[in-house]
C-alpha positions in Angstrom: -25.7 -7.3 4.4 -27.5 -7.8 7.7 -25.7 -9.3 10.7 -26.1 -13.1 11.1 -26.5 -14.6 14.5 -23.9 -17.2 15.5 -25.3 -20.6 16.3 -23.4 -20.9 19.5 -21.1 -18.7 21.6 -17.5 -18.6 20.4 -15.1 -18.4 23.3 -11.6 -19.2 24.6 -11.5 -20.1 28.3 -9.0 -21.1 31.0 -9.2 -22.3 34.6 -6.2 -20.3 35.9 -4.5 -16.9 35.5 -2.0 -16.4 32.7 1.6 -17.2 33.8 3.1 -16.0 30.5 2.1 -13.2 28.2 1.5 -15.9 25.6 -1.4 -17.1 27.7 -3.1 -13.7 28.0 -6.2 -12.8 26.1 -5.8 -10.2 23.3 -8.3 -7.3 23.1 -8.1 -4.4 20.6 -10.2 -1.9 18.7 -7.9 -1.4 15.7 -6.0 1.4 17.5 -5.6 0.5 21.2 -4.9 -3.0 22.5 -4.5 -4.7 25.9 -3.7 -8.2 27.1 -4.7 -8.8 30.8 -3.2 -11.8 32.7 -6.0 -11.8 35.3 -3.7 -12.5 38.1 -5.1 -12.6 41.6 -2.7 -10.6 43.9 -1.3 -8.8 40.9 -2.9 -8.0 37.6 -0.7 -7.0 34.7 -2.3 -5.6 31.7 0.0 -4.9 28.8 -1.1 -1.9 26.7 -0.6 -1.1 23.1 -1.2 1.7 20.5 -0.7 0.6 16.9 0.8 3.9 16.0 3.6 3.8 18.6 6.9 3.6 16.7 10.4 4.7 17.3 12.6 5.9 14.4 11.9 8.6 11.8 11.8 9.1 8.1 15.2 8.7 6.5 16.8 8.5 3.0 19.1 5.5 3.0 19.3 5.3 -0.7 22.7 4.9 -2.2 22.4 7.2 -5.2 25.7 5.8 -6.7 24.3 2.2 -6.7 23.1 2.3 -10.3 26.7 2.8 -11.4 27.4 -0.8 -10.4 24.2 -2.2 -12.0 25.8 -3.1 -15.3 28.7 -5.0 -13.7 26.4 -6.9 -11.3 24.1 -7.9 -14.2 27.1 -9.0 -16.3 28.5 -11.2 -13.6 25.1 -12.9 -13.2 24.9 -13.5 -17.0 28.4 -15.1 -16.8 27.2 -17.4 -14.0 29.4 -15.6 -11.4 26.5 -15.1 -9.0 28.8 -15.2 -5.9 30.9 -12.4 -7.3 27.8 -10.5 -8.2 26.5 -10.9 -4.6 29.8 -9.5 -3.2 29.3 -6.4 -5.4 25.6 -6.1 -4.3 26.7 -6.2 -0.7 29.3 -3.5 -1.4 27.2 -1.1 -3.5 23.6 -2.2 -3.8 22.3 -2.3 -0.3 20.9 0.6 1.9 23.2 3.1 3.4 23.8 2.8 7.1 22.6 0.0 9.5 19.2 -0.4 7.8 16.6 -2.2 9.8 19.2 -2.7 12.6 19.4 1.1 13.2 17.7 3.4 15.6 16.4 5.6 12.9 14.7 2.7 11.1 12.7 2.2 14.3 10.4 -0.4 15.6 6.9 -1.0 16.8 6.9 -0.9 20.6 4.7 -1.7 23.6 3.0 1.2 25.2 3.6 -0.2 28.7 1.7 -2.0 31.4 -1.1 -1.1 33.8 -0.6 -3.0 37.1 -3.2 -3.6 39.8 -2.0 -4.8 43.3 -5.0 -6.3 45.1 -5.6 -6.6 48.8 -8.2 -9.3 49.3 -10.0 -8.7 52.7 -6.9 -7.1 54.1 -4.6 -10.0 53.1 -1.8 -8.7 50.8 0.3 -10.9 48.6 -0.7 -14.1 46.9 -4.1 -15.1 48.4 -5.4 -18.6 49.1 -6.4 -20.8 46.2 -9.7 -19.3 44.8 -12.7 -21.4 44.0 -14.3 -21.6 40.5 -11.6 -19.5 38.8 -12.4 -18.9 35.1 -11.2 -16.4 32.6 -12.8 -16.2 29.2 -12.5 -14.3 25.9 -15.8 -14.0 24.0 -15.2 -13.6 20.3 -18.8 -12.7 19.7 -18.6 -9.6 22.0 -14.9 -8.8 22.1 -15.1 -9.0 25.8 -12.8 -10.8 28.3 -13.9 -11.8 31.8 -12.4 -13.2 34.9 -14.5 -14.7 37.8 -13.4 -16.4 41.0 -14.5 -16.8 44.6 -12.2 -16.0 47.5 -12.9 -15.8 51.2 -16.6 -16.4 50.3 -16.7 -13.3 48.1 -17.4 -13.6 44.4 -15.3 -11.3 42.2 -15.7 -10.5 38.6 -13.5 -8.5 36.2 -14.6 -7.5 32.7 -12.3 -6.1 30.1 -12.8 -4.5 26.7 -11.1 -2.1 24.3 -14.1 -0.1 23.4 -15.4 0.2 19.8 -17.5 3.1 21.2 -15.4 5.7 23.0 -12.0 4.3 22.0 -10.7 3.6 25.5 -9.6 0.5 27.4 -12.1 -0.4 30.2 -11.7 -2.7 33.1 -14.7 -3.2 35.5 -14.2 -5.1 38.8 -17.1 -6.0 41.0 -17.7 -8.0 44.2 -20.9 -9.6 45.4 -20.4 -8.2 48.9 -20.0 -4.5 49.5 -16.7 -2.9 50.2 -14.5 -5.8 49.1 -12.4 -4.2 46.4 -9.0 -2.8 47.5 -6.2 -2.1 45.1 -3.4 0.1 44.0 -3.3 1.1 40.3 0.1 1.9 38.7 1.4 2.3 35.2 4.9 1.8 33.8 7.2 1.1 30.9 10.6 -0.4 30.5 12.2 2.9 29.2 11.5 6.5 28.2 8.5 7.2 30.5 7.4 9.5 33.3 4.5 8.9 35.7 2.6 11.5 37.6 -0.8 12.2 38.9 -3.0 15.2 38.1 -5.8 15.4 40.6 -7.2 11.8 40.5 -5.9 11.1 37.1 -2.8 8.9 36.6 -0.6 9.8 33.6 2.3 8.2 31.8 4.1 10.1 29.1 7.3 10.0 27.1 9.1 10.4 23.8 10.8 7.6 21.8 14.1 7.7 20.1 14.0 8.9 16.5 17.5 7.8 15.8 18.8 11.3 15.2 18.4 13.8 18.1 16.4 11.5 20.4 13.2 13.5 20.0 10.9 11.0 18.3 7.3 10.1 18.7 5.5 11.4 21.8 2.9 9.4 23.6 0.5 9.8 26.6 -1.6 7.4 28.6 -4.3 8.7 31.0 -5.9 6.5 33.7 -9.0 7.3 35.7 -11.1 5.3 38.1 -14.8 5.4 39.0 -16.1 3.8 42.2 -19.3 2.6 43.6 -18.8 2.8 47.4 -15.4 3.2 49.0 -12.8 5.8 48.5 -10.4 6.8 45.8 -7.2 8.7 46.5 -4.0 9.5 44.5 -0.4 9.7 45.6 2.6 10.7 43.5 2.5 7.8 41.1 -0.6 5.7 41.7 -4.3 5.6 42.4 -5.5 3.9 45.6 -8.9 2.3 45.9 -10.3 1.4 49.3 -13.4 -0.5 50.2 -15.2 -0.3 46.9 -18.0 -2.5 45.6 -17.4 -1.6 42.0 -14.3 -0.2 40.3 -14.3 0.9 36.7 -10.8 1.8 35.2 -10.6 3.8 32.0 -7.3 4.0 30.0 -7.1 6.6 27.2 -3.9 6.7 25.2 -2.5 8.3 22.0 0.6 9.3 20.1 1.5 12.3 17.9 1.7 10.0 14.8 0.8 12.1 11.8 0.1 15.2 13.9 -2.6 13.6 16.0 -3.5 16.1 18.8 -2.8 13.3 21.4 -2.9 15.4 24.6 -6.2 17.1 23.8 -7.8 14.0 22.2 -6.9 11.6 25.0 -8.5 14.0 27.5 -11.7 14.4 25.4 -12.1 10.7 24.8 -11.6 9.9 28.5 -14.1 12.6 29.6 -16.7 11.2 27.2 -16.2 7.6 28.3 -16.5 8.4 32.0 -19.7 10.3 31.6 -21.4 7.4 29.9 -23.1 4.6 32.0 -21.0 1.4 31.9 -23.9 -0.6 30.5 -24.4 1.9 27.6 -20.6 1.9 26.8 -20.5 -1.9 26.8 -23.7 -2.3 24.7 -22.4 0.2 22.1 -19.0 -1.5 22.0 -20.6 -4.9 21.3 -23.0 -3.5 18.7 -20.2 -1.7 16.8 -17.9 -4.7 16.9 -20.8 -7.0 15.9 -21.4 -5.0 12.7 -18.2 -6.5 11.4 -17.9 -9.8 13.3 -21.4 -11.1 12.7 -21.4 -10.8 9.0 -20.2 -14.4 8.8 -21.1 -17.6 10.6 -19.5 -21.0 10.3 -20.6 -24.3 11.9 -18.6 -27.4 11.4 -20.4 -29.4 14.1 -19.6 -30.0 17.8 -17.4 -32.5 19.6 -16.6 -33.8 23.0 -13.6 -31.5 23.5 -15.5 -28.2 23.3 -16.2 -28.2 27.1 -12.4 -28.4 27.9 -10.4 -25.3 28.8 -8.8 -24.0 25.6 -5.3 -25.0 26.5 -6.4 -28.6 27.2 -8.7 -28.5 24.1 -5.7 -27.6 21.9 -3.7 -30.5 23.3 -6.6 -32.9 22.7 -7.1 -31.6 19.2 -3.5 -32.2 18.3 -3.7 -35.8 19.6 -7.1 -36.6 18.1 -8.5 -33.9 15.8 -11.5 -35.9 14.6 -13.2 -35.5 18.1 -13.4 -31.7 17.7 -14.6 -30.5 14.3 -15.6 -27.2 15.8 -11.9 -26.3 16.5 -11.4 -25.2 12.9 -14.5 -22.9 13.1 -13.2 -21.4 16.4 -9.7 -20.8 15.0 -11.1 -19.3 11.8 -13.4 -16.9 13.7 -10.5 -16.1 16.1 -8.6 -15.0 12.9 -11.5 -12.7 12.0 -11.6 -11.4 15.5 -7.9 -10.6 15.4 -8.3 -8.8 12.1 -11.1 -6.6 13.4 -9.2 -6.0 16.6 -5.8 -5.1 15.1 -6.6 -2.6 12.3 -9.0 0.2 11.5 -9.9 2.1 8.4 -7.8 5.3 8.4 -5.0 3.9 10.5 -2.3 1.3 10.1 -2.4 -2.3 8.9 -1.6 -5.1 11.4 2.2 -5.5 11.7 4.1 -8.7 12.5 2.4 -8.8 15.9 -0.9 -7.3 14.9 -0.9 -4.6 17.6 0.0 -6.7 20.6 3.6 -6.3 21.6 4.9 -6.9 25.1 8.4 -5.6 24.4 10.3 -2.4 23.6 12.6 -4.5 21.3 9.9 -6.4 19.3 11.1 -9.4 17.3 12.1 -8.3 13.8 11.2 -4.7 14.9 7.5 -5.7 14.8 7.6 -4.2 11.3 6.1 -4.9 7.9 7.9 -7.6 6.0 7.0 -7.5 2.3 8.1 -11.0 1.2 5.0 -12.7 2.5 4.2 -11.6 6.1 2.2 -8.4 5.7 0.5 -9.8 2.7 -0.5 -13.0 4.6 -2.0 -10.7 7.4 -4.5 -9.6 4.8 -5.3 -12.8 2.9 -8.4 -13.7 5.0 -10.1 -10.3 5.1 -11.9 -10.4 1.7 -13.2 -13.9 1.7 -14.2 -13.6 5.4 -16.4 -10.5 4.7 -14.1 -7.9 6.3 -13.3 -6.2 3.0 -12.7 -2.7 4.3 -9.9 -3.9 6.6 -7.7 -4.1 3.4 -7.8 -0.3 3.1 -5.2 0.5 5.8 -2.7 -1.6 3.8 -3.7 0.3 0.6 -3.0 3.6 2.3 0.4 2.3 3.6 1.3 1.2 0.1 0.3 4.6 -1.4 2.7 6.1 1.0 5.6 4.0 -0.4 5.2 5.3 -4.0 7.1 8.6 -3.7 10.1 7.1 -1.7 9.9 4.0 -3.9 10.4 6.2 -7.0 13.6 7.5 -5.6 14.8 4.0 -4.8 13.9 2.8 -8.3 16.1 5.6 -9.8 18.9 5.2 -7.3 19.5 1.5 -7.8 18.0 0.5 -11.1 17.8 3.9 -13.0 14.3 2.7 -13.6 10.9 4.3 -13.9 8.0 3.7 -11.5 8.5 2.7 -7.9 9.8 -0.3 -5.9 9.9 -1.5 -2.3 12.1 -4.4 -1.4 11.7 -6.7 1.6 10.9 -4.5 4.7 9.1 -1.3 5.4 8.0 0.7 8.4 5.6 3.5 9.1 8.2 6.0 7.8 8.1 4.9 4.2 11.3 2.8 3.9 11.7 1.3 0.4 15.5 0.8 0.1 17.0 -2.7 -0.2 17.8 -4.4 3.1 21.3 -4.3 4.6 22.3 -7.8 3.3 22.1 -9.0 -0.3 21.0 -12.5 0.7 17.6 -11.3 1.7 17.5 -7.5 1.2 17.7 -7.4 -2.6 14.4 -9.1 -3.4 12.4 -7.2 -6.1 9.2 -8.9 -5.1 7.9 -6.7 -2.3 6.1 -3.9 -4.3 4.6 -6.2 -6.9 3.4 -8.6 -4.2 1.7 -5.7 -2.3 -0.1 -4.9 -5.6 -1.7 -8.3 -5.5 -3.3 -7.4 -2.1 -4.5 -4.1 -3.5 -6.0 -5.9 -6.6 -7.8 -8.5 -4.5 -9.8 -5.8 -2.8 -11.1 -4.7 -6.2 -11.6 -8.3 -7.4 -13.9 -9.0 -4.4 -15.6 -5.6 -4.1 -15.8 -4.5 -7.8 -15.4 -1.0 -6.5 -14.6 1.3 -9.5 -13.9 4.3 -7.3 -11.3 2.3 -5.4 -9.8 1.0 -8.7 -9.3 4.5 -10.0 -7.7 5.4 -6.7 -5.1 2.6 -6.7 -4.5 2.5 -10.5 -1.5 4.9 -10.3 0.0 2.6 -7.7 -0.4 -0.5 -9.8 0.8 1.3 -12.9 3.8 2.7 -11.1 4.8 -0.8 -10.0 4.3 -2.2 -13.5 6.4 0.7 -14.9 9.3 -0.3 -12.6 9.3 -4.0 -13.6 9.0 -3.1 -17.3 11.8 -0.6 -17.0 14.1 -2.7 -14.9 13.9 -6.0 -16.9 16.9 -7.2 -19.0 17.0 -9.8 -21.7 18.2 -13.3 -20.8 20.3 -14.3 -23.9 19.7 -18.0 -23.3 15.9 -17.9 -23.5 15.1 -14.4 -24.9 12.9 -13.8 -21.8 12.8 -10.4 -20.1 13.7 -10.8 -16.5 14.5 -8.8 -13.3 18.2 -8.5 -12.4 19.6 -8.5 -9.7 17.1 -10.1 -7.4 16.6 -13.0 -5.0 14.0 -15.6 -4.3 13.1 -14.7 -0.7 15.1 -15.6 1.4 16.7 -18.7 -0.2 20.2 -19.7 -1.3 21.5 -22.1 -4.0 24.7 -23.9 -5.0 26.7 -22.7 -8.0 28.5 -25.2 -10.2 31.8 -24.2 -8.5 30.4 -25.3 -5.1 30.0 -21.8 -3.8 26.6 -20.5 -2.7 24.6 -17.4 -3.6 21.2 -15.8 -3.3 21.6 -13.2 -6.0 20.2 -14.2 -9.4 18.2 -12.9 -12.3 14.5 -13.7 -13.0 13.7 -15.8 -9.9 10.4 -17.6 -10.5 8.5 -15.4 -8.0 9.5 -12.2 -9.9 8.3 -13.7 -13.2 5.0 -14.8 -11.7 4.4 -11.4 -10.0 5.3 -9.5 -13.2 2.9 -11.7 -15.3 0.1 -11.2 -12.8 0.7 -7.5 -12.3 0.9 -6.7 -16.0 -2.4 -8.6 -16.6 -4.1 -6.8 -13.8 -3.0 -3.4 -15.0 -4.1 -4.3 -18.5 -7.5 -5.3 -17.1 -7.8 -2.1 -15.0 -7.0 0.1 -17.9 -9.7 -1.5 -20.0 -12.3 -1.4 -17.1 -11.5 2.3 -16.5 -11.1 3.1 -20.2 -7.8 4.8 -19.8 -4.1 4.5 -20.7 -4.5 2.6 -23.9 -0.9 3.3 -25.0 0.6 1.9 -21.8 -1.8 -1.1 -22.0 -0.4 -1.9 -25.4 3.1 -1.7 -24.2 2.4 -4.2 -21.4 0.6 -6.5 -23.8 3.7 -6.6 -26.0 6.0 -7.1 -23.1 3.9 -9.9 -21.7 4.9 -12.0 -24.8 8.5 -12.1 -23.5 7.8 -12.5 -19.7 8.7 -16.0 -18.6 5.9 -18.5 -18.1 4.2 -19.0 -14.7 6.5 -21.9 -14.0 9.3 -24.0 -15.5 9.4 -27.7 -14.5 12.8 -29.0 -13.5 14.2 -32.3 -14.5 13.0 -33.9 -11.2 9.4 -32.7 -11.9 9.3 -29.8 -9.5 8.8 -26.1 -10.3 12.1 -24.4 -10.5 12.7 -21.7 -8.0 15.3 -19.9 -10.2 15.8 -19.3 -13.9 18.5 -22.0 -13.7 17.9 -25.3 -12.1 20.1 -24.7 -9.2 20.6 -27.1 -6.3 19.0 -25.7 -3.1 21.1 -25.4 0.0 18.1 -26.2 2.2 15.4 -28.5 0.7 13.0 -27.6 3.6 13.5 -23.9 3.5 10.8 -21.9 5.2 10.0 -19.7 2.2 8.2 -21.3 -0.8 8.3 -18.2 -3.0 8.3 -20.0 -6.3 4.7 -21.2 -5.7 3.4 -17.6 -5.6 1.6 -18.5 -8.9 -0.4 -21.1 -7.0 -1.3 -18.7 -4.2 -2.0 -15.9 -3.9 -2.0 -15.6 -7.7 -4.2 -17.8 -9.9 -1.6 -18.6 -12.5 -1.4 -22.3 -11.5 -4.6 -24.3 -11.0 -5.4 -28.0 -11.3 -8.1 -27.0 -13.9 -6.2 -24.6 -16.1 -2.6 -25.8 -15.7 -2.6 -29.4 -14.5 1.1 -30.1 -15.3 2.2 -27.1 -13.3 -0.2 -28.0 -10.5 1.4 -31.5 -10.3 4.9 -29.9 -10.3 3.8 -27.6 -7.5 2.6 -30.7 -5.6 6.0 -32.3 -6.0 7.7 -29.1 -4.8 5.6 -29.2 -1.7 6.3 -32.8 -1.0 10.0 -32.0 -1.0 9.6 -28.9 1.2 7.8 -31.0 3.9 5.1 -30.1 6.3 6.9 -28.3 9.2 8.4 -24.9 9.7 7.5 -21.6 11.5 3.8 -21.2 11.8 3.5 -18.8 8.9 5.2 -21.3 6.7 2.8 -24.1 7.7 -0.1 -21.7 7.0 1.3 -21.0 3.5 1.6 -24.7 2.8 -2.0 -25.2 4.1 -3.1 -22.6 1.5 -1.1 -24.3 -1.3 -2.7 -27.7 -0.5 -6.1 -26.2 -0.4 -5.5 -24.7 -3.9 -4.4 -28.1 -5.1 -7.7 -29.3 -3.7 -6.2 -31.8 -1.3 -8.4 -31.3 1.7 -6.9 -34.0 3.9 -3.4 -32.8 3.4 -4.5 -29.2 4.1 -6.2 -30.4 7.3 -3.0 -32.2 8.3 -1.2 -28.8 8.1 -4.0 -27.1 10.0 -3.5 -29.6 12.8 0.3 -28.8 12.7 -0.5 -25.1 13.1 -2.3 -26.0 16.3 0.6 -27.9 17.8 0.8 -26.6 21.4 4.0 -24.8 22.3 5.6 -22.5 24.8 8.8 -21.9 22.8 9.9 -18.3 22.7 13.2 -18.5 20.8 13.7 -16.9 17.4 13.0 -19.8 15.0 13.8 -20.0 11.3 13.2 -23.8 10.9 10.8 -26.5 12.0 8.8 -26.1 15.2 5.9 -23.7 14.7 2.7 -24.1 16.6 0.3 -22.1 18.8 0.4 -20.7 22.3 -2.2 -21.4 24.9 -4.0 -18.1 24.0 -4.2 -19.4 20.3 -1.8 -16.7 19.1 0.6 -18.2 16.5 4.1 -19.1 17.4 6.9 -18.6 14.9 8.2 -18.8 17.5 8.2 -16.2 18.9 4.6 -14.7 18.5 3.9 -13.7 14.9 0.3 -13.0 13.9 0.7 -14.0 10.3 0.3 -17.7 11.2 -3.2 -16.9 12.6 -4.2 -14.9 9.5 -2.7 -17.4 7.0 -4.4 -20.3 8.6 -7.7 -18.5 8.6 -7.3 -17.8 4.9 -6.4 -21.5 4.4 -9.5 -22.7 6.1 -11.6 -20.4 3.9 -9.9 -21.8 0.8 -10.8 -25.3 1.8 -14.5 -24.2 1.8 -14.7 -21.7 -1.0 -12.5 -20.7 -4.0 -13.3 -18.2 -6.7 -10.0 -17.5 -8.6 -10.4 -19.9 -11.5 -13.4 -18.4 -13.4 -16.1 -19.9 -11.2 -17.2 -20.1 -7.6 -16.1 -23.5 -6.3 -18.1 -24.8 -3.2 -16.2 -27.2 -0.9 -13.2 -27.5 -3.3 -10.9 -29.0 -0.6 -13.2 -30.3 2.2 -11.4 -32.8 4.4 -12.9 -36.0 5.7 -13.1 -34.4 9.2 -15.7 -31.8 8.1 -17.8 -33.9 5.7 -20.5 -35.1 8.0 -22.2 -31.7 8.5 -21.6 -28.0 8.1 -22.9 -24.7 7.0 -21.5 -21.2 6.3 -23.3 -17.9 5.9 -21.7 -14.7 4.7 -18.5 -15.8 3.0 -17.4 -13.7 0.0 -16.3 -14.6 -3.5 -14.7 -12.6 -6.2 -17.1 -10.5 -8.2 -18.8 -9.2 -4.9 -20.8 -12.4 -4.4 -21.9 -13.5 -0.9 -22.1 -17.2 -0.4 -24.3 -19.3 2.0 -24.1 -23.1 1.8 -24.9 -26.2 3.8 -23.7 -29.7 3.3 -24.1 -33.3 4.6 -21.8 -36.2 3.9 -19.5 -34.0 1.9 -22.3 -33.0 -0.6 -23.9 -29.5 -0.9 -27.5 -29.7 0.2 -28.4 -26.0 -0.1 -26.7 -22.8 -1.3 -27.5 -19.2 -2.0 -25.3 -16.8 -4.0 -26.3 -13.2 -3.7 -24.8 -9.9 -5.0 -25.8 -6.2 -5.0 -27.2 -6.6 -8.5 -28.4 -9.9 -9.9 -25.9 -11.3 -12.5 -24.9 -14.5 -14.1 -22.1 -16.5 -12.4 -20.6 -20.0 -12.8 -20.6 -22.2 -9.8 -19.2 -25.7 -9.1 -20.7 -28.0 -6.5 -20.9 -31.7 -6.1 -18.7 -32.2 -9.2 -20.7 -30.1 -11.6 -20.3 -26.6 -13.1 -23.4 -24.7 -13.9 -24.3 -21.1 -14.6 -26.8 -19.4 -12.4 -28.1 -15.9 -11.7 -27.3 -14.6 -8.3 -30.0 -13.3 -5.9 -30.1 -9.6 -5.6 -29.5 -8.5 -2.0 
């Protein structure tokens, strides 16, 4: 559809340089990223390449594991879950150190570009500048920094180009010859710096965990001046008396055989030849093709003119004065999606693509028990559908290793991935039973893959992913056992991520059979595979097998004696009532097994479960709860959680409990930085405005009082490949337009009524 102009510029801005990395402004083009701190005497720009991983492919399957399977299952059936867990820890985890090992690897920072400035011959920290301002324009994917010092106006512009695939920094002064600086590049380990002519280079090789010869990388830095003189010494570029300085950074790795040495040279040469104005214009145009598909206006407030860090504090204290903050945060989520992934490359990891460390928290990897899925929850509804495809490619790469894992541990057909994976195709259980034995990962990934079809209705894509979906269904069908108490077919052994319960003997365990999340995932997956086989007119025999098995799959939820949805097949007492994971509500979101319309009793039980869980947690947890309350159509409770997501914090510790929030640069704090909170909250805001999972398109299903006065959205997507535009006043829809590539009938609900309409072609 055509691009839609935003009604007003979307920006983050600050009145001082970033003191912490968590105050820097993220730029990225899906492959390269940078975060400048816009310091005065010293500028530090952290660099990233989404493909830069240590480690290497490994086979950590324990091929003897399935010999212990019968004993583990029997102990669970006898209620001896603690003994079963001991046996899982002995025989049913991955071989070796797992995710703690060097071969498993981690996403790492590429390094840092550093600029040491000499303002008018004064080295070191200069006098206090006038009119300092640094800004991130979400509309243009462009950061700027402006200030006046010694009566000279300086301006820096930064972007990671969607044109020539390089990082670009342009520095200008309004008086000639006022730019003097030294340009260096470094990394915490495994790097060499040299100059070749007037090109600065940094290269190295990461540890693969075996012989030390892992992934190779190369960064090239060149500068172009107007006026002044450029020279190079052994490990830096020196700029003297320039009026304009443009710095180009080209970087790459040998991931999947990429010819990084040749390609980085070609890309850099092409970028330098192009006029800066052309490069910038093409960058903005290419970025805008994605970003400007959707506009959202929730009204303006007094706080919009404040610097973003002060605006965040004001919003947390009195959110009703700033209705536009939700629109800004939603669009910031879309901006981060576009900036951190690219078709043909990798999906965003736990940090998107912005890592400041060698040792990233939790390896900066792909967690499969909510986190990588949450990273993709907003892309379909926010009209960025193709950004789901890198995840689909990653999942396709898990099928072959996942088949080995399914045989090794469960002697089962199909494929499985457990709780964590990396770019090397790891599918084995994690190294500890308490979290590593979850069966949910592969089935949960299939939900993301299915959602792309549900929104796009792309039959070619459905044919492509059908073997992946089928293989996952084959695993669950093959690996289920019969619970003699209920007659249900369930997974065993498994865990409800990453929770623990008390046994009647007072001991604790995580290992169980048929945790609720597994039952919900199996029910949803089997139904999706059945639907796909009908749509594609294939696999009738397997379809019939799944239809039969579905009769014995546990229901979407069992209500406990205290009115909540049980997390496990037995009504165990939880060890932590406010646990950060809420896995047993998977059927409420992302699945559509529990809705207020179709299953009101389960919806009410889900509500009670959420009340007991509370409203705090790491940011991704708060975002998940926001999504649940939106699905329960409680807009004010969802908005309360959105406000909690935006609680300002500077905490950097590893947090597993209460205390999430947002850093001054609006990146989500676990803490530490985890991008899933940004993406989960963006998805939650969308669910408050539009839902399409329950057989109809629901306009404003969970609108909070804070947004009722006025609003409009253009370009939001609904399942069935519908595009939705709508406006409202006083909480009532005043105008709407539902369009699709072909005109077709669709049910919509607005202002309390359901009616069938025909969509507009277009």
